[in-house]
N, C-alpha and C positions, 0 to 999 in steps of 0.2 A: 286866828293866829296872825300876828304881825311879824314879818321877817325884817330885821334891820341889816341892810347890806352896808359894809364899811364904805364911807365916802359917797354913797348915793341915796341916802334917805331910807325910807321903809316901804315895804310892800305889804298890803293887807290881803290875806288869802282866806277864803271861806270855802268849806266843803259842806255839801248837803245832799242827802238822798231825797229826791223830789217825788219818790214813790209813784212814778209813772203819771204824775200830775193829778193824783187823786184829790188833793185839796184845792185844785183849780189852778191852771197855769197863770192866770192874772194875779191871783193871791200870792203865788210863789214869787212872781216877778216883783211885786210890791215889797215883799219881805227882803228879797235880794237887793233891791235898790236901797232900802233903808239901812242895810249894813255897810253900804258904801265901800265895798271891797274892790281891790284892783284886779284880783283873779278869783274866778268862781270855778270850783271843781264839783261837778254835779254827777251823781250816780242815779241809776234807775230812771234815766231820762229818755224813756221810750214809751210808746203807746202799748196798750194791751188789747185783748179782744173787746173789752168794754170801755176802755179809756183811750181817747185820741192822743196822738203824739203831742207832748207839751212844748217841745223845742221851738216850733215855728212861732208860737205865741210869745215865748221867752225872747226869741230873737227880735220880734217886732217891738216888744216892750222895753228891751234893754239895748237900745241902738248904739250906745257908746262902748259896747263890748264887741270883740271879734270872737265868733264861735267856731270851735273845732270839735267835731264829733267823731267818736269811734264806738259804734254800736250804741249801748245804753249809757255811755260815758261822754261827758261834755266838759271841755275847758273853755271858759269865756274870759277874755282878758281885755283890759283897757290899754294894754301895752302891745306892741307888735309881737307877733309870734313868727319867729324866723323859720322854724322847722319843727316837724312832728315826726317822731320815730316810733 
């Protein structure tokens, strides 16, 4: 989805269930990089008993994003995040 804000251009937003990294965190990072979004909204972004937490790998691979995490939900943005409520 691309949101067009009057007078300030557009912002590309992508949402994805990363399914706890089951497809491999690096593969997920490569796919997210390819869509070139400004904001990433990730669900199921936590480890399970058999799968390690994918977020540290995503943070290392996507260094141009700022990550904010709340449980299994992550917002990663190329733009500053002023506050989280």
